C-alpha positions as CSV (number, residue, x, y, z in Angstrom):
1,M,-16.3,14.8,20.2
2,A,-16.7,12.4,17.3
3,E,-17.7,13.9,13.9
4,L,-20.2,11.4,12.6
5,L,-20.1,10.8,8.9
6,G,-22.9,8.4,8.9
7,F,-20.9,5.2,8.5
8,A,-22.7,3.8,11.6
9,R,-26.0,4.4,9.9
10,T,-25.0,2.8,6.6
11,P,-27.0,-0.4,6.1
12,P,-25.4,-3.2,8.1
13,A,-24.9,-5.5,5.1
14,V,-22.8,-2.8,3.4
15,R,-20.9,-1.7,6.5
16,T,-20.1,-5.2,7.7
17,S,-18.9,-6.2,4.2
18,L,-16.6,-3.2,3.8
19,L,-15.0,-3.8,7.2
20,A,-14.6,-7.5,6.4
21,A,-13.0,-6.7,3.0
22,A,-10.6,-4.2,4.6
23,E,-9.6,-6.6,7.3
24,A,-9.0,-9.4,4.8
25,T,-6.5,-7.2,2.9
26,V,-4.5,-7.1,6.1
27,V,-4.6,-10.9,6.4
28,A,-3.5,-11.2,2.7
29,A,-0.6,-8.7,3.2
30,I,0.6,-10.5,6.3
31,A,0.5,-13.8,4.4
32,L,2.3,-12.2,1.5
33,K,5.1,-10.9,3.8
34,S,5.3,-14.3,5.5
35,R,5.5,-16.0,2.1
36,A,8.6,-13.9,1.1
37,T,10.5,-15.0,4.2
38,S,9.2,-18.6,4.9
39,D,7.5,-21.5,3.4
40,T,4.0,-20.0,3.7
41,S,1.8,-21.5,1.0
42,R,0.7,-19.3,-2.0
43,D,-2.8,-20.6,-1.1
44,A,-2.7,-18.6,2.1
45,V,-2.5,-15.4,0.1
46,R,-5.1,-16.5,-2.4
47,V,-7.6,-17.5,0.2
48,A,-7.4,-14.0,1.9
49,T,-7.6,-12.1,-1.4
50,D,-10.6,-14.2,-2.4
51,R,-12.2,-13.1,0.8
52,V,-11.5,-9.5,0.0
53,R,-13.2,-9.9,-3.4
54,A,-16.2,-11.8,-2.0
55,H,-16.8,-9.2,0.7
56,S,-16.4,-6.4,-1.8
57,R,-18.9,-8.1,-4.1
58,D,-21.3,-8.4,-1.1
59,A,-20.9,-4.7,-0.4
60,V,-21.6,-3.7,-4.0
61,A,-24.6,-6.1,-4.2
62,A,-26.0,-4.8,-1.0
63,T,-26.1,-1.2,-2.3
64,A,-28.8,-2.2,-4.8
65,S,-31.5,-2.8,-2.2
66,A,-30.3,-1.1,1.0
67,T,-32.3,1.7,2.6
68,G,-31.7,4.1,5.4
69,W,-28.3,5.3,4.1
70,G,-25.7,7.1,6.1
71,L,-22.9,7.4,3.6
72,D,-23.7,7.9,-0.1
73,R,-23.9,4.8,-2.3
74,S,-21.0,6.2,-4.4
75,D,-18.9,6.4,-1.2
76,T,-19.3,2.7,-0.4
77,L,-18.9,1.6,-4.0
78,G,-15.7,3.6,-4.3
79,I,-14.2,2.0,-1.2
80,A,-15.4,-1.5,-2.1
81,L,-13.9,-1.3,-5.6
82,A,-10.6,0.1,-4.3
83,L,-10.3,-2.8,-1.8
84,R,-11.0,-5.3,-4.6
85,G,-8.3,-3.7,-6.7
86,L,-5.9,-3.9,-3.9
87,A,-6.6,-7.7,-3.5
88,D,-5.7,-8.1,-7.2
89,R,-2.4,-6.3,-6.8
90,I,-1.5,-8.4,-3.8
91,D,-2.2,-11.6,-5.8
92,E,0.1,-10.2,-8.6
93,V,2.9,-9.8,-6.0
94,A,2.4,-13.3,-4.8
95,I,2.9,-14.6,-8.4
96,G,6.0,-12.4,-8.8
97,L,7.5,-14.0,-5.7
98,V,7.4,-17.4,-7.4
99,Q,9.4,-16.1,-10.3
100,V,12.3,-15.0,-8.1
101,D,13.0,-18.3,-6.4
102,G,16.4,-18.5,-8.0
103,F,17.4,-14.9,-7.0
104,H,20.8,-14.7,-5.1
105,G,21.9,-11.7,-3.2
106,P,20.3,-9.1,-0.9
107,D,16.6,-9.3,-0.8
108,P,15.1,-5.9,-1.5
109,W,11.5,-6.8,-1.3
110,T,11.1,-8.1,2.2
111,D,11.1,-4.5,3.7
112,L,8.8,-3.4,0.9
113,L,6.3,-6.1,1.7
114,G,6.4,-4.9,5.3
115,I,5.4,-1.5,4.1
116,V,2.5,-3.0,2.1
117,R,1.4,-4.8,5.2
118,D,1.5,-1.7,7.3
119,L,-0.4,0.2,4.6
120,T,-3.2,-2.3,4.6
121,R,-3.4,-2.0,8.4
122,A,-3.7,1.8,8.1
123,V,-6.4,1.5,5.5
124,F,-8.3,-0.9,7.7
125,A,-8.0,1.4,10.7
126,A,-9.2,4.3,8.6
127,V,-12.3,2.4,7.4
128,R,-13.0,1.2,11.0
129,T,-12.8,4.7,12.4
130,L,-14.8,6.6,9.7
131,D,-17.2,7.7,12.4
132,G,-14.5,8.3,14.9
133,P,-12.9,11.6,16.0
134,A,-11.5,13.6,13.1
135,D,-8.0,13.6,14.6
136,E,-8.0,9.8,14.8
137,R,-9.2,9.4,11.2
138,D,-6.6,12.0,10.0
139,A,-3.8,10.2,11.9
140,H,-4.6,6.9,10.0
141,L,-4.6,8.7,6.6
142,A,-1.4,10.6,7.5
143,A,0.2,7.2,8.3
144,I,-0.7,6.0,4.8
145,D,1.0,9.1,3.3
146,Q,4.1,8.6,5.4
147,L,4.3,4.9,4.4
148,R,3.9,5.9,0.8
149,R,6.9,8.2,1.0
150,E,8.9,5.5,2.8
151,G,7.9,2.9,0.1
152,R,8.9,5.3,-2.7
153,T,12.3,5.8,-1.2
154,T,12.8,2.1,-0.5
155,L,11.7,1.2,-4.1
156,R,14.2,3.7,-5.5
157,D,17.1,2.4,-3.5
158,A,16.1,-1.2,-4.3
159,R,16.1,-0.5,-8.1
160,R,19.5,1.2,-7.8
161,S,21.1,-1.7,-5.9
162,M,19.6,-4.2,-8.3
163,L,20.9,-2.4,-11.4
164,A,24.4,-2.3,-9.8
165,A,24.4,-6.0,-8.9
166,C,25.7,-8.6,-11.3
167,Q,22.8,-11.1,-11.4
168,E,21.9,-13.7,-14.0
169,P,19.8,-11.6,-16.5
170,I,16.6,-13.6,-16.4
171,T,16.5,-13.7,-12.6
172,A,17.3,-10.0,-12.4
173,L,14.5,-9.2,-14.8
174,A,12.1,-11.3,-12.7
175,A,13.2,-9.5,-9.5
176,Y,12.8,-6.1,-11.2
177,D,9.3,-7.1,-12.3
178,L,8.5,-8.0,-8.7
179,L,9.4,-4.5,-7.6
180,I,7.0,-3.1,-10.2
181,R,4.3,-5.4,-8.8
182,I,5.0,-4.3,-5.3
183,E,4.8,-0.6,-6.5
184,H,1.4,-1.4,-7.9
185,A,0.3,-2.9,-4.6
186,I,1.4,0.3,-2.8
187,T,-0.6,2.3,-5.4
188,G,-3.6,0.0,-4.6
189,C,-3.4,1.1,-1.0
190,L,-3.3,4.7,-2.1
191,A,-6.4,4.2,-4.2
192,A,-8.2,3.0,-1.1
193,E,-6.9,6.1,0.7
194,R,-8.2,8.4,-2.0
195,A,-11.7,6.7,-1.8
196,L,-11.7,7.3,1.9
197,R,-10.5,11.0,1.6
198,T,-13.2,11.6,-1.0
199,T,-15.8,10.3,1.4
200,L,-14.5,12.5,4.2
201,L,-14.4,15.6,2.0
202,K,-18.0,15.1,0.9
203,H,-19.3,14.9,4.4
204,R,-17.4,17.8,6.0
């Protein structure tokens, strides 16, 4: 039986905006992964991240006048702000991709961007199922933790291989900077996870 946290009773303007923001992070992460491996426009990422920020602003604004709450206002604000921060981190990665256009050699970031994409999907699923069965919610949060560990290992291996490679110094620095930006994007997903876990703990 589902353990209801009250997300379904949260004012529609807030709930709908949070769901839309979480879904838009997935769209942005998919566009980011595609940009790294094809000619996908930078604008495709920016449009999606702008939607995240817009929906997050809508959720925050709606908390000022909404009534009939299910979740606490602090819960929805925490989730909205974490999603907005994640959008900013994704934009930073997109900028970093431009700076490594001259990189030659094995591409260490394509797999990492796949992890970021999968993390955003898990975050969206966790938001969408806040009022679902506890085991389903926990499965999505566990997936985030597993992907975090995978991302940490992949980042460590990528840095080691890049330090060992003989690349032109400026391009190598740009590539290393990109890995840092991707790490921040992964951290942004974890911030969203923490906001969700905080919400769950408060309502148990």
